[in-house]
C-alpha positions as CSV (number, residue, x, y, z in Angstrom):
1,M,140.5,1.9,66.2
2,L,140.7,-1.9,66.0
3,S,143.7,-2.8,68.1
4,R,143.4,-6.6,68.5
5,L,141.4,-9.5,66.8
6,H,141.1,-13.0,68.2
7,V,139.3,-15.7,66.2
8,R,138.9,-19.3,67.1
9,N,137.2,-22.1,65.1
10,Y,135.7,-19.7,62.5
11,V,135.3,-21.5,59.1
12,L,138.9,-22.0,58.0
13,I,140.5,-20.1,60.9
14,D,141.6,-22.6,63.5
15,S,143.1,-20.0,65.9
16,L,144.1,-16.4,65.3
17,E,145.5,-13.7,67.6
18,I,146.7,-10.6,65.9
19,E,147.3,-6.9,66.8
20,F,146.8,-4.0,64.5
21,P,148.5,-0.5,64.5
22,E,147.1,2.9,63.5
23,G,147.3,4.2,59.9
24,L,146.8,2.4,56.7
25,I,146.9,-1.4,57.0
26,I,147.2,-3.5,53.9
27,I,145.9,-7.1,53.7
28,T,146.8,-9.2,50.6
29,G,146.7,-12.8,49.7
30,Q,145.8,-15.0,46.8
31,T,142.3,-15.5,45.7
32,G,140.6,-18.0,48.0
33,A,143.1,-17.6,50.8
34,G,140.5,-16.4,53.2
35,K,140.5,-12.6,53.2
36,S,136.7,-12.5,53.0
37,I,136.6,-14.9,56.0
38,L,138.3,-12.3,58.1
39,L,135.6,-9.8,57.2
40,G,133.0,-12.4,57.9
41,A,134.4,-12.9,61.4
42,L,134.5,-9.2,62.0
43,S,130.9,-8.9,60.7
44,L,129.8,-11.1,63.6
45,L,130.9,-8.4,66.0
46,T,128.7,-5.8,64.1
47,G,125.6,-7.9,64.8
48,S,125.2,-9.9,61.6
49,K,123.3,-13.1,61.5
50,A,125.1,-16.1,62.9
51,D,124.6,-19.8,62.0
52,A,126.3,-23.2,62.6
53,S,128.0,-23.1,59.1
54,M,130.4,-20.6,60.5
55,I,131.9,-23.2,63.0
56,A,135.1,-24.9,61.8
57,Q,134.9,-28.7,61.1
58,G,135.1,-30.7,64.3
59,A,134.6,-27.8,66.7
60,E,131.6,-27.3,69.0
61,N,131.6,-23.5,68.8
62,C,133.4,-20.5,67.4
63,V,134.6,-17.3,69.1
64,V,135.4,-13.9,67.6
65,E,136.7,-11.2,69.9
66,A,137.9,-7.7,69.1
67,E,139.5,-5.0,71.1
68,F,138.7,-1.3,70.2
69,E,140.2,1.9,71.4
70,V,137.3,4.4,71.1
71,G,138.4,7.4,73.2
72,D,135.7,9.6,74.7
73,D,132.7,8.7,72.5
74,R,129.7,10.0,74.4
75,Q,127.1,8.5,72.2
76,L,128.7,5.1,72.5
77,K,129.0,5.5,76.2
78,E,125.3,6.4,76.5
79,I,124.3,3.2,74.6
80,L,126.5,1.1,76.9
81,D,125.2,2.9,80.0
82,E,121.7,1.9,79.0
83,Q,122.8,-1.7,79.0
84,E,124.7,-1.3,82.3
85,V,128.0,-2.1,80.6
86,E,131.1,-0.9,82.4
87,W,132.9,1.9,80.5
88,E,136.7,1.3,80.8
89,D,138.1,4.7,79.7
90,G,137.4,4.2,76.0
91,H,138.6,0.6,76.0
92,L,136.0,-1.8,74.5
93,I,136.2,-5.6,74.1
94,I,133.4,-7.2,72.0
95,R,133.0,-10.9,72.0
96,R,130.6,-13.2,70.2
97,T,130.3,-17.0,70.4
98,V,128.3,-19.2,68.1
99,A,127.2,-22.7,69.2
100,R,126.7,-25.7,67.0
101,S,123.0,-25.2,67.5
102,G,123.2,-21.9,65.7
103,R,122.5,-19.8,68.8
104,S,124.9,-17.0,69.6
105,R,125.8,-15.0,72.7
106,S,127.2,-11.4,72.6
107,F,129.3,-9.6,75.2
108,V,130.7,-6.1,75.6
109,N,133.4,-5.8,78.3
110,D,132.4,-9.2,79.5
111,S,128.8,-8.1,80.1
112,P,126.1,-10.1,78.1
113,V,124.2,-7.9,75.7
114,P,121.5,-8.4,73.0
115,V,122.8,-8.7,69.5
116,Q,120.9,-5.5,68.7
117,V,123.4,-3.6,70.9
118,L,126.2,-4.8,68.6
119,Q,124.3,-3.5,65.6
120,S,123.8,-0.1,67.3
121,I,127.4,0.4,68.4
122,S,129.0,-1.0,65.2
123,S,128.3,2.3,63.3
124,R,130.4,4.0,65.9
125,L,133.3,1.6,65.5
126,V,133.9,0.5,62.0
127,D,132.7,1.1,58.4
128,V,133.1,-1.8,56.1
129,H,133.1,-1.1,52.3
130,S,133.0,-4.3,50.3
131,Q,133.6,-4.7,46.6
132,H,129.9,-5.0,46.0
133,Q,129.0,-1.9,48.0
134,T,129.1,0.3,44.9
135,L,125.5,-1.0,44.4
136,M,124.6,1.3,47.3
137,L,125.2,4.3,45.0
138,S,121.8,3.6,43.6
139,D,120.3,3.6,47.1
140,K,118.7,7.0,47.6
141,Q,118.8,6.8,51.4
142,F,122.6,6.1,51.2
143,Q,123.0,9.2,48.9
144,L,121.0,11.3,51.3
145,G,123.0,10.1,54.2
146,I,126.3,11.0,52.5
147,L,125.0,14.5,51.8
148,D,123.9,14.9,55.4
149,H,127.3,13.8,56.7
150,Y,128.9,16.5,54.6
151,A,126.4,19.1,55.7
152,G,126.9,18.2,59.4
153,N,123.2,17.3,59.8
154,A,123.7,14.4,62.2
155,R,121.9,16.2,65.0
156,L,119.1,17.3,62.8
157,R,118.7,13.9,61.3
158,E,118.5,12.3,64.7
159,E,115.9,14.9,65.8
160,C,114.0,14.2,62.5
161,V,114.0,10.5,63.2
162,Q,112.8,11.0,66.8
163,A,110.1,13.4,65.7
164,W,108.9,11.0,63.0
165,R,108.8,8.1,65.4
166,N,106.9,10.2,67.9
167,L,104.4,11.3,65.2
168,V,103.9,7.7,64.0
169,S,103.4,6.6,67.6
170,L,100.8,9.3,68.3
171,K,99.0,8.5,65.0
172,S,98.9,4.9,66.0
173,D,97.5,5.7,69.4
174,L,94.9,8.0,67.9
175,A,93.8,5.4,65.4
176,E,93.5,2.8,68.1
177,A,91.5,5.2,70.4
178,E,89.2,6.2,67.5
179,S,88.6,2.6,66.6
180,R,87.7,1.8,70.2
181,L,85.5,4.9,70.3
182,Q,83.7,3.8,67.2
183,R,83.1,0.3,68.7
184,L,81.8,1.9,71.9
185,A,79.6,4.3,70.0
186,A,78.0,1.4,68.1
187,E,77.4,-0.4,71.4
188,K,76.4,2.7,73.4
189,E,72.6,2.3,73.1
190,Y,72.8,-1.3,74.2
191,N,75.2,-0.5,77.0
192,E,73.0,2.3,78.3
193,S,69.9,0.0,78.2
194,Q,71.6,-2.8,80.1
195,Y,73.1,-0.4,82.6
196,R,69.8,1.3,83.3
197,Q,68.0,-2.1,83.8
198,L,70.7,-3.3,86.3
199,E,70.9,0.1,88.0
200,T,67.2,0.3,88.4
201,A,67.1,-3.1,89.9
202,A,69.2,-1.8,92.8
203,I,70.8,-5.2,93.5
204,R,72.4,-5.9,96.8
205,D,75.0,-8.6,97.4
206,G,73.4,-11.4,99.5
207,E,69.9,-10.1,98.8
208,L,68.6,-13.3,97.2
209,A,69.3,-15.5,100.2
210,E,67.4,-13.1,102.4
211,L,64.5,-13.0,100.0
212,E,64.4,-16.8,99.8
213,E,64.3,-17.1,103.5
214,E,61.6,-14.5,103.8
215,Q,59.6,-16.2,101.0
216,R,59.7,-19.5,102.8
217,Q,58.5,-17.9,106.0
218,L,55.7,-16.0,104.3
219,A,54.6,-19.0,102.2
220,N,54.3,-21.1,105.4
221,A,53.3,-18.4,107.9
222,E,50.0,-20.1,108.9
223,E,51.7,-23.3,109.8
224,I,54.4,-21.5,111.6
225,K,51.9,-19.6,113.8
226,M,50.0,-22.7,114.5
227,C,53.2,-24.5,115.7
228,L,54.3,-21.5,117.8
229,S,50.9,-21.1,119.3
230,G,50.9,-24.8,120.2
231,V,54.1,-24.3,122.0
232,E,52.7,-21.4,124.0
233,D,49.7,-23.5,124.9
234,L,51.9,-26.4,126.1
235,F,53.9,-24.0,128.3
236,T,50.9,-22.2,129.8
237,A,47.9,-24.6,129.4
238,E,45.7,-25.0,132.5
239,S,42.4,-26.6,131.5
240,S,40.0,-28.3,133.8
241,A,38.4,-30.0,130.9
242,D,41.4,-32.2,130.1
243,E,43.0,-31.7,133.4
244,R,46.2,-30.4,131.8
245,L,48.5,-28.2,133.9
246,S,51.1,-25.8,132.6
247,L,54.8,-26.7,132.7
248,D,55.4,-23.8,135.0
249,V,52.9,-25.1,137.6
250,L,54.2,-28.6,137.3
251,L,57.8,-27.5,137.8
252,K,56.8,-25.3,140.8
253,E,55.2,-28.3,142.4
254,A,58.2,-30.5,141.7
255,D,60.5,-27.8,143.2
256,K,58.4,-27.6,146.3
257,L,58.4,-31.4,146.8
258,L,62.2,-31.7,146.3
259,V,62.8,-28.9,148.8
260,K,60.7,-30.8,151.4
261,A,62.6,-34.1,150.6
262,G,65.8,-32.2,151.0
263,R,65.2,-32.0,154.8
264,Y,66.0,-35.7,154.9
265,V,68.0,-36.3,151.7
266,P,70.7,-33.7,151.1
267,S,71.0,-34.6,147.4
268,A,67.4,-33.6,146.8
269,V,68.3,-30.0,147.5
270,E,70.6,-29.9,144.5
271,L,67.8,-31.5,142.3
272,A,65.5,-28.7,143.5
273,E,68.0,-26.1,142.4
274,R,68.2,-27.7,139.0
275,V,64.4,-27.7,138.6
276,A,64.4,-24.0,139.5
277,S,67.0,-23.3,136.8
278,C,64.8,-25.2,134.2
279,R,61.9,-23.0,135.2
280,H,63.9,-19.8,134.5
281,E,65.1,-21.2,131.1
282,L,61.6,-22.2,130.1
283,D,60.4,-18.7,131.0
284,D,62.9,-17.3,128.5
285,I,62.0,-19.8,125.8
286,L,58.4,-19.0,126.2
287,S,59.1,-15.3,125.9
288,D,61.1,-15.8,122.7
289,V,58.4,-18.1,121.2
290,A,55.7,-15.5,121.9
291,S,57.8,-12.7,120.3
292,L,58.5,-14.9,117.2
293,N,54.8,-15.7,117.0
294,S,53.9,-12.0,117.1
295,R,56.3,-11.1,114.4
296,T,55.2,-13.8,112.0
297,E,53.0,-12.2,109.3
298,L,50.1,-13.6,107.4
299,S,50.5,-11.1,104.4
300,A,49.7,-12.2,100.8
301,E,50.8,-8.8,99.5
302,R,54.2,-9.1,101.0
303,L,54.6,-12.7,99.7
304,E,53.7,-11.5,96.3
305,A,56.2,-8.6,96.5
306,V,59.0,-10.9,97.6
307,E,58.3,-13.5,94.9
308,S,58.2,-10.7,92.3
309,R,61.6,-9.5,93.5
310,M,63.1,-13.0,93.4
311,S,61.7,-13.5,89.9
312,L,63.3,-10.3,88.8
313,L,66.7,-11.3,90.2
314,Y,66.5,-14.8,88.8
315,G,65.5,-13.4,85.4
316,L,68.5,-11.0,85.3
317,M,70.9,-13.8,86.3
318,Q,69.6,-16.1,83.6
319,K,69.6,-13.3,81.0
320,H,73.2,-12.4,81.7
321,G,74.5,-15.8,82.5
322,C,75.4,-14.8,86.1
323,L,75.5,-17.2,89.1
324,N,74.7,-14.7,91.9
325,E,74.0,-11.0,92.7
326,S,77.7,-10.3,93.0
327,E,78.2,-11.1,89.3
328,L,75.2,-9.0,88.4
329,I,76.7,-6.0,90.3
330,S,80.1,-6.5,88.5
331,L,78.3,-6.6,85.2
332,R,76.4,-3.4,86.0
333,D,79.7,-1.8,86.9
334,S,81.3,-2.9,83.6
335,F,78.5,-1.3,81.6
336,S,79.0,1.8,83.6
337,D,82.7,1.7,82.9
338,K,82.1,1.3,79.1
339,L,79.8,4.3,79.2
340,F,82.5,6.3,81.1
341,D,85.1,5.0,78.7
342,S,83.2,6.5,75.8
343,T,83.4,9.9,77.4
344,R,87.0,9.4,78.4
345,L,88.0,8.2,75.0
346,E,86.4,11.3,73.4
347,E,88.6,13.4,75.5
348,Q,91.6,11.3,74.8
349,C,91.0,11.4,71.1
350,E,90.8,15.2,71.2
351,S,94.0,15.4,73.2
352,L,95.8,13.0,70.7
353,R,94.6,15.1,67.7
354,N,96.1,18.1,69.3
355,A,99.4,16.2,70.0
356,V,99.5,14.9,66.4
357,S,99.1,18.5,65.2
358,V,101.9,19.7,67.4
359,A,104.1,16.7,66.4
360,E,103.5,17.3,62.7
361,E,104.4,21.0,63.1
362,K,107.6,20.1,64.9
363,L,108.5,17.5,62.3
364,Q,107.8,20.0,59.5
365,D,110.1,22.6,61.2
366,I,112.9,20.1,61.5
367,A,112.4,18.9,57.9
368,S,112.5,22.5,56.7
369,S,115.8,23.1,58.5
370,L,117.2,19.9,57.0
371,H,116.1,21.1,53.5
372,V,117.7,24.5,54.0
373,S,121.0,22.9,55.1
374,R,121.0,20.4,52.2
375,M,120.3,23.1,49.7
376,A,123.2,25.2,51.1
377,S,125.6,22.3,51.1
378,K,124.8,20.3,47.9
379,D,126.8,22.3,45.4
380,A,129.9,22.4,47.6
381,F,129.5,18.7,48.3
382,A,129.2,18.0,44.5
383,S,132.2,20.2,43.8
384,T,134.3,18.4,46.4
385,V,133.4,14.9,45.1
386,C,133.8,16.0,41.5
387,E,137.3,17.3,42.2
388,S,138.2,14.0,43.9
389,I,136.8,12.0,41.0
390,R,138.7,14.1,38.4
391,S,142.0,13.5,40.3
392,L,141.5,9.7,39.6
393,E,142.0,10.3,35.9
394,L,138.5,11.3,34.9
395,P,139.4,14.9,34.0
396,H,136.1,15.7,32.3
397,A,133.8,14.1,34.9
398,V,130.8,15.9,36.1
399,F,129.1,15.1,39.4
400,E,125.9,16.8,40.5
401,V,123.5,16.5,43.4
402,A,119.8,17.1,42.8
403,L,117.3,17.5,45.6
404,L,113.7,16.5,44.9
405,D,110.5,17.0,46.8
406,S,109.5,13.9,48.8
407,P,106.6,13.1,51.1
408,L,107.4,14.0,54.8
409,S,109.2,11.1,56.4
410,A,111.9,10.2,59.0
411,T,114.5,11.8,56.7
412,G,112.6,15.0,56.0
413,L,111.0,16.4,52.9
414,D,113.8,15.6,50.4
415,S,115.0,12.8,48.2
416,V,118.4,13.0,46.5
417,R,119.8,12.0,43.1
418,F,123.5,11.7,42.4
419,R,124.1,12.4,38.8
420,F,127.3,11.7,36.9
421,S,128.9,11.9,33.5
422,A,132.5,10.8,32.8
423,S,132.6,12.7,29.5
424,G,131.2,16.0,30.8
425,A,127.9,15.6,28.9
426,D,124.6,16.0,30.6
427,P,124.8,13.9,33.8
428,V,122.2,11.3,34.6
429,D,121.6,9.1,37.6
430,V,124.9,7.6,38.7
431,D,123.6,4.0,38.6
432,R,122.6,4.3,35.0
433,C,125.8,5.6,33.5
434,A,128.9,4.6,35.5
435,S,131.1,1.6,34.7
436,G,132.5,-0.6,37.4
437,G,135.8,1.2,37.5
438,E,134.0,4.6,37.6
439,M,131.7,3.4,40.4
440,S,134.8,2.3,42.4
441,R,136.3,5.8,41.9
442,I,133.1,7.6,42.9
443,M,132.6,5.4,45.9
444,L,136.2,5.9,47.1
445,S,135.8,9.7,46.6
446,L,132.7,9.6,48.7
447,K,134.4,7.5,51.4
448,A,137.4,9.8,51.5
449,M,135.0,12.7,52.0
450,M,133.2,10.9,54.7
451,A,136.5,10.2,56.5
452,R,137.0,13.9,56.8
453,Y,133.5,14.7,58.0
454,T,132.7,11.8,60.3
455,E,134.2,10.5,63.5
456,M,134.5,7.0,62.3
457,P,137.7,5.5,63.9
458,T,138.2,2.6,61.5
459,M,137.3,2.1,57.8
460,I,137.7,-1.2,55.9
461,F,138.0,-1.3,52.1
462,D,137.4,-4.7,50.6
463,E,138.8,-4.5,47.0
464,I,137.4,-1.1,46.4
465,D,140.0,-0.9,43.6
466,T,138.2,-3.5,41.5
467,G,138.0,-2.5,37.9
468,V,141.0,-0.2,37.9
469,S,144.7,-0.6,37.3
470,G,147.9,1.3,36.5
471,S,148.2,5.0,37.4
472,V,144.5,5.1,38.5
473,A,145.2,2.4,41.1
474,D,148.3,4.3,42.2
475,K,146.2,7.4,42.8
476,M,143.5,5.5,44.5
477,G,146.2,4.0,46.8
478,S,147.4,7.6,47.5
479,M,143.9,8.7,48.4
480,I,143.4,5.7,50.8
481,C,146.9,6.4,52.2
482,E,145.8,10.0,52.9
483,M,142.8,8.8,54.7
484,G,145.1,6.6,56.8
485,A,146.8,9.7,58.1
486,H,143.6,10.7,60.0
487,M,142.1,7.3,60.9
488,Q,142.7,3.6,60.9
489,V,142.2,2.2,57.4
490,F,142.2,-1.5,56.3
491,A,142.7,-2.0,52.6
492,I,142.1,-5.5,51.2
493,T,143.6,-5.4,47.7
494,H,145.0,-7.2,44.7
495,L,146.8,-4.2,43.4
496,P,150.5,-3.7,44.2
497,Q,150.1,0.1,43.6
498,V,147.7,0.2,46.5
499,A,149.5,-2.3,48.7
500,A,152.7,-0.3,48.6
501,K,151.1,2.6,50.3
502,G,150.4,1.0,53.6
503,S,152.3,1.5,56.9
504,A,151.7,-2.2,57.8
505,H,151.2,-5.2,55.6
506,Y,149.5,-8.5,56.5
507,L,149.4,-11.6,54.4
508,V,146.5,-14.1,54.4
509,S,147.5,-17.6,53.4
510,K,145.8,-20.9,53.1
511,E,147.5,-24.1,54.2
512,I,146.4,-27.7,53.6
513,D,146.6,-30.3,56.3
514,T,146.5,-33.5,54.3
515,A,146.4,-35.8,57.4
516,A,143.3,-34.1,58.7
517,S,141.9,-33.4,55.2
518,R,141.4,-29.8,56.2
519,A,142.5,-26.3,55.0
520,Y,143.5,-23.6,57.4
521,S,143.7,-19.8,56.8
522,T,146.4,-17.8,58.6
523,I,147.3,-14.1,58.7
524,T,150.8,-12.8,59.5
525,R,152.4,-9.4,59.5
526,L,155.1,-9.1,56.9
527,S,158.6,-7.8,57.6
528,D,160.1,-5.3,55.2
529,E,161.9,-8.0,53.1
530,E,158.8,-10.2,53.1
531,R,156.7,-7.3,51.9
532,V,159.0,-6.7,49.0
533,M,158.5,-10.4,47.9
534,E,154.7,-10.2,48.3
535,L,154.6,-7.1,46.1
536,A,156.8,-8.8,43.6
537,R,154.4,-11.8,43.6
538,M,151.5,-9.4,43.0
539,L,153.4,-7.9,40.1
540,S,154.6,-11.0,38.4
541,G,152.6,-13.9,39.6
542,S,153.9,-17.2,40.9
543,V,157.3,-16.8,39.2
544,L,159.3,-14.0,40.8
545,T,161.6,-12.1,38.5
546,D,164.3,-9.7,39.3
547,A,162.4,-7.0,37.5
548,A,159.4,-7.6,39.7
549,V,161.5,-7.4,42.8
550,A,163.1,-4.2,41.7
551,N,159.7,-2.8,40.8
552,A,158.3,-3.8,44.2
553,K,161.2,-1.9,45.9
554,S,160.6,1.1,43.7
555,L,156.9,1.1,44.7
556,L,157.7,1.0,48.4
557,Q,160.1,3.9,48.1
558,S,157.8,6.1,46.0
């Protein structure tokens, strides 16, 4: 139940802090006093759209906060647990603030939550029936929902919705997989051709640098051998023709002479040792030069093979827009992946087709169970509603429920039609035959039935008695009062017959602040004496008469 409401800077409400009891709560006030503003403030807490026009003149933001006592509502607790909101033993405080920019923030038990959370939990907290909601009687989903409430199909309906969502999701996944498979099938021949070409090329990372180096050596092998041979000659030459001696012979002679000089000059010994070291280093160099010379090939065939391989790699890089062998290898692997994806997608599509078949069968079973339950309940439901309507001075009324076949959907295999006749003649669709007063009575009968078959803790009627008066209004008030015995009911009304039934009565008033050129709406709980005067005003208008006061007292005592 709604136990407390706090509103600040909302339209005409400057500041409001009010507590509400259990049972039937009556809210009255003159037209334009601000009764609908209260409902607007409450609608913010149910997740309705917020904008800057809701903020009172001169204020930077508005705040609406409500406190609910919800008991042990497991579904509500599950929703809040998902948002990591603390559960305070069935005590719930919902707050929403709206800034001048139009942005809003939502909180549950002081924890910030998305506005969608307010929308999801509002159906567990309060049901608001406005004076225009009779239009919902023409909504086939609303009609089906009412019947399912009566039949106790809440669990089946939830299972049906989940099964439908699962089926839609699987079909979407299958369509996407099949679309990708079609694209891959169209590209398969091309992908296979490109993959084979790159795979046959057997590309190695870094291979091109090696080939370029080998190509330079092969292309210049003759010059390289000539240079290396010249070095060997310089190291080993000993020709009497040009009187050249090898470096080794010269160094040996230098070593010998320095050793001899060392007998007299000690530093010459060190120089001799250095010359000896040079001889050993030159021997190593000569050995390496000889080895390199022997490995240098003069092979036109190998040069042709290397240049052919380089040409292949450069051609593949140019063709595919790659900068190096690494990118070619990655491209080859991507073609391989696409070919593998084709096989994998075929398996995935087959798996999804099987899953869709199973999901369709499951949905069909749930829809069939719903259909059986609806068929078993519709006549008793129609009889209950009809009896209630007849008690509101429509003694010949006929109310029927027709179930029609419908394509399989989230609500099953059925669509529903509420049919009505006030005179007892052949009933037709309710939205085609009922007057405004009849629609109000039908809607109240449906809401009264819902109050018995749902766990809704709070219900708000905003002038549901529109279009009726006299004894019908009195009976509607009695019906609402009976609902208040089992739940918290708010009734916003202009009819004294309804207002007299409540256990608590609140008056909405509008005051004008001429200095600030502003109007303010306030709401106060009436005492017993004030309540008599308010009912008398509702009976007689602005001029109170003794007869109106006496009539008001009589209504309160009845």
